[in-house]
N, C-alpha and C positions, 0 to 999 in steps of 0.2 A: 896508705900514703896520702897525705893531705896535699891537695892541689891549690886551695885558696886558704890563706892564713891572714887574719887580722889580729893585731896585738895592741890593745889599749889605744885605739884610734879615737881622737877627739877632733871636732871641727866646729868653728863658729863663723858666722857670716857677718855679724855686727858685734862690736865690742860690748854693748850694753844689753843686747838681746840674749835669750836663752840659746845655749849651744845646739847645733843641729845634731851632733853626735857627742856622747859622753862616755868615754872609756869603753868603747865597743871592742870585744874580742870574740872571735869564733873561727872555726876552721871547717873546710868542706873536703870530704874524701874524694879521691879520684874516682870518676864514674858515678858519683852520687847525684841524685836529684834533690836539691836543698832549697827550702823555701824561706823567704823573709816575709813574715805575716804582720801587717799592721796598717793602720789608717793613713790617710793623707797627712803629710807633715811629720811622719814618725821618724824619717831619716833614711828610708830605703834608697831613694834615688841618690842621695849624697854618698852612701856606701858604694853604689855601682859606679859613680863618677870617679871615686878614689881608686877603685879596683881596675878601672879601664884607663887610668892615667889621665883623665880629663880634669882632675881636681887634686890639689895637694891637701893633705891633712895638716892640722896644727901640731898634733902630737901623735906618737905611735908609729908603727911600721906595718907594712902589708906586703905579701908576696902572692903572685899568681903563677902557677906552673913552675915554681922555683925561682922566678924572677922578681926582683925588688921593684915596686911600683914607681920609685923615684929614679933609681940608678939604671934600670933596664926597661924603660918605657917603650923603646923601639921593639924589643923582643916581645913584650906583652901585646902590643898592638897587632903583631903578626900572628899570634897564636890564640887570640880570643875573638869571639863574635859578640856583638852588643846590639841589642834591640831596645832603644830607649822608649820611655812611656809615650812620648809624642811621635806620631808618624813623621819620619825625617828623610824619606827618600825624595827623589826629584819628581815632583808632581806633574811636570810638563813632559816627562819621558814616559814611554810605554813600559809595560811589565817587562817585556823582553829587553828593552834598552837599559832599564835599571839593573837587571840581572847581569848583563854583559859588562856594564860599567863597573860594577863592584867586583866582578871576577878579574877584570883588567887591573883594577886598583890594587888587588892583592897578588898580582903577578901570576894568575892562573887563568883557566878557561872554564866555561860552564860545563863543557863536556868532561873535563877532568874529574869533577866531583858530582856529576849529575846523578849518580846512583844514590847519593846521600839525600838529595832534595827531590828525587823523582816523585815520591808519593805525595809530597806537598805541592810541587809545581804542576802536576797533572790536574789538580783541582782548579787552577787558575789559568791553565794553558789555553782554553778556548777564548780567553780574553787577552791574549798576549800582546795584541796591538792596541789595547785600550790604555789611555794615559792613566798614570797612577792616581792622579788627583780625582779621577772620575770613578774610582773603585769604591765598593761598599767597605764598611769597617772590617768585616771578616776577611775580605779579599786583600785589603791593605796589610792586615796582620800576617797573612800567609806569604805575601810578597816580601815583607820585611824579614820574616824568618828565613826565607830562601836566600836573601842577600846576606844575612848574618852567618849563614852556613856555607856559602859558596866556596870558601877557602878551607873548609873542613877544620874548624877551630878545635883546640883542645878543651877550651872552657867556653861555655855559652852563657852570657848574662842577659836576662830578660826582665826588663823593668815594667811591671804591671801590664803584661802583654794582652790580657783579656778585658781590660777596662774599656767599657763603652761598646762592647760587641754583644751580639745576641747569645742566648743560652746554648743554642746548637753549635755556634762557632766556638764558644768556650769549651764545650765538651770535645769537639774535634781537635782543638788546639792541644788539650792535655793528652789526648790519644797520640798526637804527633810527638809530644815530648817523651812519652814512654818508649816510642820506637827509636828516637834519637839516643835515649839513654842506653838502649840495647846495643847501639853502635859504639859505646864506650866513651861518649862525650859527657864531661862533667857539666851539669846544668844548675845554675843559680837563678832562681826566679822569685820575683816579689809580687805580692798581690794584697789588695785590701779585702778580698773575699775570703772570709773565714772557712767557707765550705770547701775551698780548694786546698786547704792545708792538708787534708787527709790524702791527697794525691801525691804528696812529697814523702820521701823516705825519712828525712828529718826536717824540723822547722825551727826557726828562731822567732819568737814573739817579740816585737819591738814597738816601743811607744816613747815619744818625746826624746828620741835619740838614745834610748837605753834599751839594752837587751833584757827582757823580763824572764825568759826561759828558753832553753835549747834542749830539744830531745825529739824522739819520734812522736808523731801525733798521739799514738796509743799511750805512751808513757806520760805525756803531758796531761791527758785525760785522767789517767790513773792517779796522778798526783793532786787532783782537785781536792781542796781542803773541805772536809766535811761532806754533808749531803746536800743535794739540790732537789728542789720541789717545783712542780708546775701547778699553777692555780688556774682553774677555768670557771667560767660562769656565762650565763646568757648575755650579760652586759659587762664583759670583762674590762672594758675600757674605763668603767666607773670605779674599779677596784683599786687602782694604783695608789692614789693619794691615801686612802684609808689603810691599805695594807702597809704602806711605809710608816704609818704612825703607830703600828703595833710595837710594843716595847721590845719584843724578842727578835725583831727582824734585823738581820745584818745587811743583806742586799735584796733589792727587789727592782725588777726592770721588765719592760715589755719585750716579749719574744713571739712575734707573729700574733696569733689569736689567743695567746696565753700570757701569764706572768710567770717569770722564773724568780725563785727566791731561795734564800738560805737563812738560817737562824744563827744568832750569836752563840748559843750553846745548844748542843745536841740533847734532845730529850723527847720522849713520846708525847709529852703534854703540849708541845709547841704547835703541831698541826691542828690538834683539836682546839687548843686555846685560840688560835688564829681564826678558825671557822666560827667560834662563838663570838669573837670580837667583831667579825664582819657581819654576822647576823644581827648583832646589837646595833650596827650602823645601817641596817635596813637592806642589806644585800641578800638576795635569795638564789638558791640553786648553785651555790659555790662548792666546787670540788677541789681537793688537793691530793697529789700523788707524788711519790718520790720518782725521780727520773735520772737517767745517765747524762751527765753534762757532755756538751760538744766543745770544739775548740773556741767558739765564740764565748761560751760560758766561762771557760778557763781564762780567756783573755780579759774578760770583764773582772773576774776575781783577782787576777794579777794586777790590773791597773788600779783597782780599788785600794789595794794595799800599798801602792806607790804614791798615792795622792797626799 
């Protein structure tokens, strides 16, 4: 059963500019942890604002928990939790005051659903009398999640919840999401971090308001077109320009301390030919090996075909 459904959603903010969303369609199953993966400006926040009834689309339709986002916005606002990308709680209120305020707003109490947020809240409880504006990024994140869950929503929307927080807090946050999923809550989360895609059951890759691919992370990786290679050298940063000039190269980009590349046509002669080409350009100690792509490689391949 699908809990979130978008059908041919389009949205523009200015008449002459590019649309924020272009014919976006996807669905999220009940109890699923679904990820929207894409860079800033891809359209992720616009999708969340439409699904949480904060914004109207120009075309298309959408439903959340069986309710239409236009006709039944009151019902949707009661059954969803929303954590926007920017910290939006009352910064002059304490942790405890914010939590009680949002519980009252939804006509419930902290005690009524405390079991759901207990594991999260206990991590920030020692600072419950500290004003929200004085909290660290990770603590703000946990407080915002508590407030979004206090009425036990059917669907939880999280817009780039780990942006700007440290690596430890990011790991803890995704562990919390796995526990919430076990409670039967449908979770839709967006992130610009490609490494977080593997933590979702299914993902949608999005760029320039268009969905590039929807599937499980493993299936998207399996569908990578052709073979991917990694190029290493003592001075790898000097290789990029010359490698891109090799006639057989389809894609070449920096990936940490390596270059990732693919060839226009598959063939055993290409890796050897590239090495010879680079040697003729004065590069020494260059090595090439075939590697398994990750989600970021798949995203780059997809965007290169849409340019």
